[in-house]
C-alpha positions as CSV (number, residue, x, y, z in Angstrom):
1,X,43.6,27.5,-32.0
2,X,41.7,25.4,-34.5
3,X,38.4,27.0,-33.8
4,X,39.8,30.5,-34.6
5,X,41.3,29.1,-37.8
6,X,38.0,27.7,-38.9
7,X,36.2,30.9,-38.2
8,X,38.7,32.9,-40.2
9,X,38.5,30.5,-43.0
10,X,34.7,30.8,-43.1
11,X,34.9,34.6,-43.1
12,X,37.4,34.5,-46.0
13,X,35.1,32.3,-48.0
14,X,32.1,34.5,-47.3
15,X,34.0,37.6,-48.5
16,X,35.2,35.8,-51.6
17,X,31.6,34.8,-52.4
18,X,30.5,38.4,-52.5
19,X,33.3,39.4,-55.0
20,X,33.3,43.1,-54.2
21,X,36.7,44.8,-54.0
22,X,36.2,46.0,-50.4
23,X,35.2,42.5,-49.3
24,X,38.2,41.0,-51.1
25,X,40.5,43.4,-49.3
26,X,38.9,42.3,-46.0
27,X,39.3,38.7,-47.0
28,X,43.0,39.3,-47.7
29,X,43.6,40.8,-44.2
30,X,41.9,37.8,-42.7
31,X,43.7,35.3,-44.9
32,X,47.1,36.8,-44.1
33,X,46.3,36.7,-40.4
34,X,45.4,33.1,-40.6
35,X,48.5,32.2,-42.6
36,X,50.7,34.1,-40.2
37,X,49.2,32.1,-37.3
38,X,49.9,28.8,-39.1
39,X,53.2,29.3,-40.9
40,X,53.8,25.5,-41.3
41,X,50.3,24.9,-42.9
42,X,50.0,24.9,-46.7
43,X,46.3,25.6,-47.0
44,X,46.3,29.1,-45.3
45,X,49.1,30.2,-47.7
46,X,47.0,28.8,-50.6
47,X,43.9,30.8,-49.5
48,X,46.1,34.0,-49.5
49,X,46.9,33.2,-53.1
50,X,43.3,32.7,-54.0
51,X,42.3,36.1,-52.6
52,X,45.2,37.9,-54.3
53,X,44.3,36.2,-57.6
54,X,40.8,37.5,-57.3
55,X,42.2,40.9,-56.7
56,X,44.3,40.4,-59.9
57,X,47.5,40.9,-58.0
58,X,49.0,38.0,-60.0
59,X,52.7,38.2,-59.1
60,X,51.8,38.4,-55.4
61,X,49.3,35.5,-55.8
62,X,51.9,33.4,-57.5
63,X,54.3,34.1,-54.6
64,X,51.6,32.8,-52.2
65,X,51.1,29.6,-54.3
66,X,54.9,29.1,-54.4
67,X,54.9,29.4,-50.6
68,X,52.1,26.8,-50.6
69,X,54.2,24.4,-52.7
70,X,57.2,24.7,-50.4
71,X,55.0,23.3,-47.7
72,X,53.0,20.8,-49.9
73,X,54.8,20.0,-53.2
74,X,51.8,18.0,-54.5
75,X,49.1,20.7,-53.9
76,X,47.1,20.5,-57.1
77,X,45.4,23.9,-56.8
78,X,48.7,25.7,-56.1
79,X,50.2,24.3,-59.2
80,X,47.2,25.1,-61.5
81,X,46.6,28.6,-60.1
82,X,50.3,29.3,-59.8
83,X,51.0,28.8,-63.5
84,X,47.8,30.7,-64.4
85,X,48.9,33.7,-62.4
86,X,52.4,33.6,-63.8
87,X,51.0,33.5,-67.4
88,X,49.2,36.8,-66.7
89,X,52.5,38.6,-66.3
90,X,54.2,40.3,-69.3
91,X,55.3,37.7,-71.8
92,X,58.8,39.1,-72.0
93,X,59.3,38.9,-68.2
94,X,62.1,36.4,-68.0
95,X,61.9,36.1,-64.2
96,X,58.2,35.2,-64.4
97,X,59.0,32.7,-67.1
98,X,61.6,31.0,-64.9
99,X,59.1,31.0,-62.0
100,X,56.4,29.5,-64.2
101,X,58.8,26.7,-65.4
102,X,59.8,25.9,-61.9
103,X,56.2,25.6,-60.7
104,X,55.3,23.5,-63.8
105,X,58.3,21.2,-63.4
106,X,57.3,20.8,-59.7
107,X,53.9,19.7,-61.0
108,X,55.6,17.0,-63.2
109,X,57.6,15.8,-60.2
110,X,54.4,15.6,-58.1
111,X,52.8,13.5,-60.8
112,X,50.2,16.0,-61.9
113,X,51.5,16.5,-65.4
114,X,53.8,14.5,-67.7
115,X,55.5,17.5,-69.4
116,X,56.0,20.9,-68.0
117,X,54.8,22.5,-71.3
118,X,51.5,20.6,-71.1
119,X,49.8,21.7,-67.9
120,X,46.0,21.8,-68.1
121,X,43.9,21.7,-64.9
122,X,42.4,18.4,-66.2
123,X,44.7,15.8,-67.7
124,X,43.9,12.2,-68.8
125,X,47.3,10.7,-68.9
126,X,46.5,7.6,-70.9
127,X,45.5,9.7,-74.0
128,X,48.1,10.0,-76.8
129,X,49.7,13.4,-76.3
130,X,51.7,15.6,-78.7
131,X,51.5,19.3,-79.5
132,X,50.9,18.9,-83.3
133,X,48.8,16.3,-85.0
134,X,48.6,15.1,-88.6
135,X,45.4,16.4,-90.2
136,X,45.3,13.2,-92.3
137,X,44.2,11.4,-89.1
138,X,40.8,13.1,-89.4
139,X,38.9,12.6,-92.6
140,X,36.7,15.6,-92.0
141,X,39.8,17.9,-92.4
142,X,39.8,17.1,-96.1
143,X,36.1,17.9,-96.3
144,X,36.8,21.4,-94.8
145,X,39.5,22.0,-97.3
146,X,37.3,21.0,-100.1
147,X,34.7,23.5,-98.9
148,X,37.3,26.3,-98.4
149,X,36.3,28.5,-101.4
150,X,32.6,28.6,-100.2
151,X,33.6,29.1,-96.6
152,X,35.9,31.9,-97.5
153,X,33.2,33.6,-99.6
154,X,30.9,33.5,-96.5
155,X,33.6,35.0,-94.3
156,X,34.2,37.8,-96.7
157,X,30.5,38.6,-96.8
158,X,30.5,38.7,-93.0
159,X,33.4,41.0,-92.9
160,X,31.6,43.6,-94.8
161,X,29.8,44.2,-91.5
162,X,32.7,44.4,-89.0
163,X,30.2,44.5,-86.1
164,X,29.4,40.9,-86.8
165,X,32.6,39.9,-85.1
166,X,32.6,40.7,-81.3
167,X,35.6,41.0,-79.0
168,X,36.7,37.7,-77.4
169,X,35.9,37.7,-73.8
170,X,32.2,38.6,-74.0
171,X,31.1,34.9,-73.7
172,X,34.1,33.7,-71.7
173,X,35.8,36.4,-69.7
174,X,39.0,34.4,-69.2
175,X,39.7,34.4,-72.9
176,X,40.2,38.2,-72.9
177,X,43.2,37.8,-70.5
178,X,45.0,35.9,-73.3
179,X,45.4,39.1,-75.4
180,X,48.9,40.5,-74.5
181,X,48.6,43.0,-77.3
182,X,46.3,43.9,-80.2
183,X,42.7,42.8,-80.8
184,X,41.0,39.4,-81.0
185,X,37.4,39.0,-82.3
186,X,35.1,36.1,-82.9
187,X,32.0,35.0,-84.7
188,X,30.6,31.9,-82.9
189,X,28.7,29.2,-84.7
190,X,28.4,26.4,-82.1
191,X,29.4,26.4,-78.5
192,X,28.3,26.7,-74.8
193,X,25.8,23.9,-75.5
194,X,24.0,25.7,-78.3
195,X,23.8,26.5,-82.0
196,X,24.0,30.2,-82.8
197,X,21.2,29.9,-85.3
198,X,21.3,33.4,-86.6
199,X,25.0,33.3,-87.2
200,X,24.8,29.9,-88.8
201,X,22.0,31.1,-91.1
202,X,24.5,33.8,-92.5
203,X,27.0,31.1,-93.4
204,X,25.1,28.0,-94.3
205,X,27.9,26.2,-96.1
206,X,30.2,26.5,-93.1
207,X,27.5,25.5,-90.6
208,X,26.3,22.6,-92.8
209,X,29.8,21.3,-93.2
210,X,30.5,21.5,-89.5
211,X,27.2,19.6,-88.7
212,X,28.8,16.7,-90.4
213,X,31.7,16.6,-88.0
214,X,30.2,14.8,-85.0
215,X,33.3,15.0,-82.8
216,X,33.2,18.8,-83.0
217,X,29.4,19.4,-82.8
218,X,29.1,16.8,-80.0
219,X,31.7,18.6,-77.9
220,X,30.2,22.1,-78.7
221,X,26.7,21.0,-77.8
222,X,27.9,19.4,-74.6
223,X,29.4,22.7,-73.6
224,X,33.1,21.6,-73.7
225,X,34.2,23.4,-76.9
226,X,33.2,25.6,-79.7
227,X,33.4,26.3,-83.4
228,X,33.8,29.9,-84.5
229,X,35.5,32.3,-86.9
230,X,38.5,33.9,-85.2
231,X,40.0,37.1,-86.4
232,X,43.2,38.9,-85.2
233,X,44.1,42.5,-86.0
234,X,47.7,43.2,-87.0
235,X,50.1,43.4,-84.1
236,X,48.1,41.0,-81.9
237,X,50.0,38.7,-79.6
238,X,48.1,35.9,-77.7
239,X,50.3,35.2,-74.6
240,X,51.6,31.6,-74.0
241,X,49.0,29.6,-72.2
242,X,47.5,26.1,-71.9
243,X,43.9,25.0,-72.5
244,X,41.8,23.4,-69.8
245,X,42.0,19.7,-70.8
246,X,43.7,17.2,-73.1
247,X,40.4,15.4,-73.8
248,X,39.9,17.7,-76.9
249,X,42.0,18.8,-79.8
250,X,41.8,22.0,-81.9
251,X,41.8,22.5,-85.6
252,X,42.2,25.8,-87.6
253,X,41.2,26.2,-91.2
254,X,43.2,29.1,-92.6
255,X,40.8,31.5,-94.4
256,X,42.5,34.9,-94.7
257,X,46.2,34.6,-93.9
258,X,48.5,37.5,-94.5
259,X,52.3,37.0,-94.3
260,X,53.7,37.3,-90.8
261,X,51.2,35.2,-88.9
262,X,52.4,32.2,-86.8
263,X,51.4,29.9,-84.0
264,X,53.5,27.9,-81.6
265,X,52.4,24.7,-79.8
266,X,55.0,23.1,-77.6
267,X,58.4,24.3,-78.9
268,X,57.4,24.3,-82.6
269,X,56.3,27.4,-84.6
270,X,54.1,26.9,-87.7
271,X,52.3,29.2,-90.1
272,X,48.8,29.0,-91.3
273,X,48.1,28.6,-95.0
274,X,44.8,29.6,-96.7
275,X,42.6,26.6,-97.4
276,X,44.6,24.3,-95.2
277,X,43.9,22.8,-91.8
278,X,46.3,22.8,-88.8
279,X,45.6,20.4,-85.9
280,X,47.1,20.8,-82.4
281,X,46.5,20.0,-78.8
282,X,45.8,23.2,-77.0
283,X,46.5,21.7,-73.6
284,X,50.1,22.2,-74.6
285,X,51.5,25.6,-74.2
286,X,50.7,27.7,-77.3
287,X,50.9,31.3,-78.4
288,X,50.1,33.3,-81.5
289,X,51.9,36.3,-83.1
290,X,50.5,38.4,-85.9
291,X,53.2,40.5,-87.5
292,X,51.3,41.0,-90.7
293,X,49.5,44.0,-92.2
294,X,45.9,42.9,-92.4
295,X,43.5,40.8,-90.4
296,X,44.1,37.1,-90.0
297,X,41.0,34.9,-90.1
298,X,40.7,31.2,-89.3
299,X,37.8,28.8,-88.6
300,X,38.6,27.5,-85.1
301,X,37.2,24.0,-84.2
302,X,37.5,22.2,-80.9
303,X,36.7,18.4,-81.1
304,X,36.9,15.4,-78.9
305,X,40.3,13.5,-78.6
306,X,39.9,10.5,-80.9
307,X,40.9,8.0,-78.2
308,X,38.1,9.1,-75.8
309,X,35.2,6.7,-76.1
310,X,31.7,8.0,-76.5
311,X,30.6,6.7,-73.0
312,X,33.7,8.4,-71.4
313,X,33.0,11.9,-72.8
314,X,30.3,13.0,-70.4
315,X,32.3,11.7,-67.4
316,X,35.4,13.6,-68.4
317,X,33.4,16.7,-69.2
318,X,32.0,16.8,-65.7
319,X,35.5,16.8,-64.2
320,X,36.9,19.7,-66.2
321,X,38.2,22.9,-64.6
322,X,39.4,23.6,-61.1
323,X,37.6,25.8,-58.6
324,X,40.2,27.2,-56.2
325,X,37.9,27.6,-53.2
């Protein structure tokens, strides 16, 4: 009964658009009814996953996406949303980890990704890809390291007023879900298409130095990345995850680095060092563990991938992300 299926689908979308818990529960009933009536169709199973994901029932949602992939192994949304949901489960859940790897490897087999550990929603396959990059490839990294003493002084002054750093997630709600344990705070300088003028005025050396890095400022002002001070409290664990695209890279300037802080990109763990820059591709799976005894602070910088031409940047930016319904 195609007409009934269309009507149910429209009702599900209407309830999803309202984003109230009661409406989402109604949407789930309708979505499951539709999926039951079309057991050989992938899309109704996928819609069940979308509703469950909105309800934050991540394991159940992943199950619906896995069901979708059994019917359509190349379904892009089911791969992207499936790994997202499985990443929300406890990091020490070995069963969830195996499920995630299976979905991701299926994405590789379907041609969506080239490596199961690099699984962004948006991937430009022609770009050089590796988890860790040599900072020597970017001349401005040396500039940051030269300015480190002044940048550190500015950060230490800011930290005398702890309220200056706000919890991550206030500007981008998804980022809060990355915190498996502990506390992650930020002090933004550039991002979301704007310069945070008041914040920049409090750390003029840092802001002035960054304004000389066109690959970072251009990305931040285009709304595709950010530059900020990032602080982690002792005991913080940022769960394994992949960024949204491989058209940008990320640099960290170590500012306050106690012993016991490490970051993994791909399969390789590294430690920050004060006054030194690390460069990695956050579209590869990465995670952070802080086992030290005091706050860790870095200057975090997103910047355009060096192989992406100026005229291509806006085009790629417009294709980022994946809206499930």
